[in-house]
Each structure stands twice: as structure tokens, then as C-alpha cells.
C-alpha positions in Angstrom: 11.6 -2.3 6.0 11.1 -5.6 5.5 12.1 -6.8 1.8 9.6 -10.0 2.0 6.6 -7.3 2.1 3.8 -7.8 -0.9 2.2 -4.1 -2.2 -1.4 -4.6 -3.6 -1.5 -3.7 -7.5 -5.2 -2.3 -6.8 -4.4 0.3 -3.8 -0.6 0.1 -3.2 -1.3 -0.7 0.6 1.9 -2.5 1.8 0.8 -6.2 3.4 3.0 -8.9 5.0 5.0 -11.4 3.2 2.7 -14.3 3.4 -0.7 -12.6 3.2 -2.8 -14.3 0.2 -5.1 -11.1 -0.3 -5.0 -7.2 0.5 -6.0 -6.1 3.7 -7.9 -3.3 2.9 -9.1 -3.4 -0.4 -9.2 -7.8 -0.5 -7.4 -8.0 -4.1 -5.8 -11.3 -4.4 -3.2 -9.4 -6.9 0.1 -8.9 -4.8 3.6 -8.1 -5.7 7.2 -7.9 -4.6 7.9 -5.7 -7.3 7.4 -2.1 -5.8 9.3 0.6 -4.9 8.6 4.1 -2.6 7.2 4.1 0.7 4.8 6.2 2.4 2.7 5.9 6.0 0.2 8.1 6.1 -1.5 8.8 9.2 -4.0 11.2 8.9 -5.7 11.2 5.2 -8.0 13.3 5.7 -5.5 16.2 5.9 -2.6 14.5 3.8 -1.8 16.2 0.3 0.1 13.0 -0.6 -3.4 10.8 0.6 -5.5 13.0 -1.5 -3.1 12.8 -4.5 -3.0 8.7 -4.1 -7.2 8.5 -3.7 -5.9 7.0 0.0 -8.7 7.4 2.3 -7.5 5.0 5.3 -4.5 5.0 7.1 -1.3 2.7 7.0 1.7 2.2 4.7 1.7 2.3 0.8 3.8 2.1 -2.0 4.7 5.1 -4.2 5.1 2.5 -7.5 3.9 -0.7 -7.6 4.9 -2.5 -11.4 
């Protein structure tokens, strides 16, 4: 995992370090201050995705500050 990735404060999606907006929700509220990493491949079958309210496959931060 690269240290320069940014997490969206709105949906917790992990974005490239040079992103200006979130690729998932379009928010411009991105931060380097996040912890934990989960990759969700099949959100419709995942209990973690259900708990996090994730509907798109991708990489997500567990905690965003």
C-alpha cells in the first residue's frame, strides 16, 4: 500500500495521491489521515460492505480522520 494515497472523508474510498476529487462520490474532501485498508470485490455478498454501506467494489479506508 502506498503512503501517498488519499481517503475520501465522505465514502472512505481510497484514491490516488494526485486526485482532486473522489472517483466514487465526487467529493473534494480527501485526506492523508486514514487507517486500515479493506478491498471489497463483491459488495452485494459482503457483510463488511453492508456494515460500511458500500455498494461499489474497490479499496476503502476503515477509519478516516
